[in-house]
C-alpha positions, 0 to 999 in steps of 0.5 A: 740501388739503395734498396739493393744495398739495404737488402745486402746489408740485411743479409750480411747482418743475418749471416753474421748472427747465424754464423756467430751462433753456429761458432758459439756452439763450437766455442761452448763445447770446446771450453767445456771439454777444456780445449784451448780456444785461442780466438773467438772472432766476429767477422773474418780477418783482417782484425779491426778491434780486440773486444776483450780477453779472458786470459785464454781466449781473445775476442775480436771484431774483424773487417769482413762481415761474412760470419765468424770463427773460433780458433782452437789449439791443434785444430788444423794440425799436430799439437803436443798440448794435451788440451789441443783439439787433435789430442781429444778422444773421438767423441769429444772432437765429434761433439765439438764439430757438431755443436754448431749444427746443433745450435743452428737447429736449436735457433730455428726451432726456437724461432719457429716455436715463437712464431707459432705461439704468438705471431703465426699468420693465417692464409687468407684467400682473395677472390680475384675473378669468378668463372661463369656458371661455377660453384663460386658464382652460384653462391655469390662470391665476388671477384675484384675489378680488372685494372690492367692486362699483362703482356700475355693478355692475362687480366690483372685484378685489384684486391677488392674481391671477397676474402675467404678467411676460413673453410669449415671453421678452419684457418690455414697457417701461412707457414705450414710446409710444404703447401704454405698459403695454398693449403686452403685450395688443396683442402678444397681440391681434396674434397670433390662434390662436397659441401663446405662452409666458407667464412667470407669477409666482404669488401665492406668488412662484413663477415658471413658464412656461405655454403658451397659445393665443390666441383667433381673430381673430373673437373678438378683434375681438369684444372677447372678449380674446385670452386671456379675462382682465381685466388690470391693469397694474403696474410690474415689474422694471427693463429694463437696457440698454447706453449705446448702446441707452439713447441710441437709446431716449432719442432714439426716446422724445423723438421719440415724445413730441414727435409725441404732443404734436403729435397731441394739439394737432391733436385739440385744434384739431378738438375745441375743444368738449371738448379732451382736452389738459390745462392747469395744473390737469390737470398738477397732478392728474397730478403728484398721481397719480404722486407718490402711486401710482407709483415715483419714476422715473415723476416723472422721466419726467413731467418729461421729457415736460413738457420735450418738451411745452414745447419743442414748444409754444414752437416753434409759430409763435404770438406771443409764443412763440419760434416766433412770434418766429421767424416774425415775423423770417422774414416781415420778412426776406422782405418787407424791411419791419420792423414798427414797435416799436408794431406788433410789441408789439401782435402779441405782446400780442394773442398773449399774450392769446389764449394766456391765454384758451386756457389758461383754456378748457382749465382749464375742462374740467380742472375738469370732469374733476376734478368727475366723477373722470375 
């Protein structure tokens, strides 16, 4: 229970940071556009404390630690003030609405680039077991010791087997999407009947290069494995990059993370009966796994993923998300027919209710997965 509470608290801290950065984008652009910002709040009301006031904006700390908000003049209705949000040109309103999305994308990019530059772990491939009469057995790869048997009869091995740290001199970054740590196995699978050089770290710490020939395309297609061993993956040595390369990798991973989220949302729409996306409960579980079993850089990477996730979700044309408000603004500009204040509020309320129902639906399956240990 204590671990669960720690994971929930950690998720709340991460969400508050990400949402406050998101709202900071709205705040900065609104202030630069001379729009009146009445309040910048950390957390949601009821109000706990006033942190300060600069003559126009009140900065507050609130009791519900679920994010943050900015309150603009005329944001949700009519206002006669020429500095109100509703009185601004369309381009200004769109810039304010999209600034939060941009901030979350920027944060994801900065974190991905930082990791790529100074703390990018490579993926080591641990040899758990070796098939008889396989290429792995022929070149002397050693598996671990069997320490137990799973309920389905599958042997369980310890991590005393050989560790493959590179293939053909190449180390594989753990965080590259979508393959991640499995990229090394994919590299072998894409080279049937090919001689490769494995850089192997033995259990005694010694390192040697071993040449092995992968199986035929037919054997690999039959799922016998390119070399005939059962792998496990663990973080290895850090891959260092110069600043230019780190920035390029950061941009690539931001794009990959965003498209991965979009694909996941597409799968969710076509598979509502058993969605493979995670809600708050699933994210708490992921945070627990990372916190307890992975190096600290993995938590930083998870924050970057969540920031990119938040950016993509908020950009969707669905009320009351930023993208939905952008869509409403564009429709009103094209039709030259502004919704009444009551109608606009009803649209956003309906979208909010549907969004909450969607989160509850996803959480139901998150609980199911927890119950089955998946």
